[in-house]
Residue, then its C-alpha position, 0 to 999 in steps of 0.5 A: m499499500n502506498e502512503e503519503v509521504k509526510l517525512v523527509i529524512t537526510d543524512f549530513d556528511g556526504t549526502l546534505v554537504n560533501t564535508f569529506e575535504a573540510n573534515l580530512c584537513a581538520y583531522q589532519e591538523a589535529f593529528a599533526s598537533c598530536g605528532l601523528q599523520l592521518d593518511k587520506v585512504l585511511y580517512q576515506r575507509c573511516f568517513g561516515l564512522r562515529f568518532e570512536a570508531f574512526m579513532e579505534k580503526s586508527g590505531i588510537a587507543e591512549p585516552s589523552v590523544y583521543h581527547l586531544i584530536k576530538e578537541k583540536k578538530m572541533q577547534v580548527y574545522p571552521h577554518y576549512f568551511d571554504k572546502l564544504k560542498p553544499n548539495l544545492v540540488l537537495i537543499n532546495f528540494l528539502k526547502s520546497c518540502k518544508q514549505s509544502g508542510i512535509q517535515t524535514v529532519i537531519a539524522s546524522t551521527a556527527r557531533k551535534e557542535n560540528l553540525f550546527n556550525v556547518l548549518n549555520y555557515l550555509e545558513v540552512t538551519d531554519f530549513f529543518d523541523f528537527i535536527l538530530s545528532g550523535t548525542d541523540v542515540s547511543r549507537g551510530k550507523p549502521a544501527p537504525d537508532i538515528y532513523i527510528k529516533a527521527l520517526e519518533v520525534a516526527q511522529v510518522n511511520a516508516s511507510q510515510a518517510l523517505v531518506f537520502e543517504d550516501s554511505e553503505v552504513g547508512f543504507r543499512a541503517a535505513e533498511q533496518a529501520g524499514l525506510k526506503y531510501i534514495k542513494i546520493n552521489s556526486e551526480f546529485y550535487g549538480n554544482 
């Protein structure tokens, strides 16, 4: 049975905004401040993972180093905002959805401070009814928690929602939440 779409959910990193280069540069500076190097290939394999999983895959187990990297990255990230690539096609679509009465939600396991810094920089915060981040759930993708939370907050069924996502872990999370999704790739950016 087809149902009317009442909620559009979007992932953030790589979907709404290509943040890869900005994040890579900020993390490389943060790693360097601790006397470490971050390889681009390793970061590509970890992109989209929660910070804790990224640190584990990077072989960083020392809590003090872990904390320094996290704080330094947050501090320097805004210096690289000129490297952000907003998905203008998706942003305009979401703006139209909101204007027509469809709820719009960001569901990202990104750090809340970083998420809001970018949204404010791009001046798109008001395009969303709700913004959910990694602090709103205990498990990151591929666990479906962030998408289930979005459905609960919006008070809609999975059959009434559509997700925009760019990563394999995100696709698995959407599927486990019973959601239909559209895979975003570089062609959707239209820039």
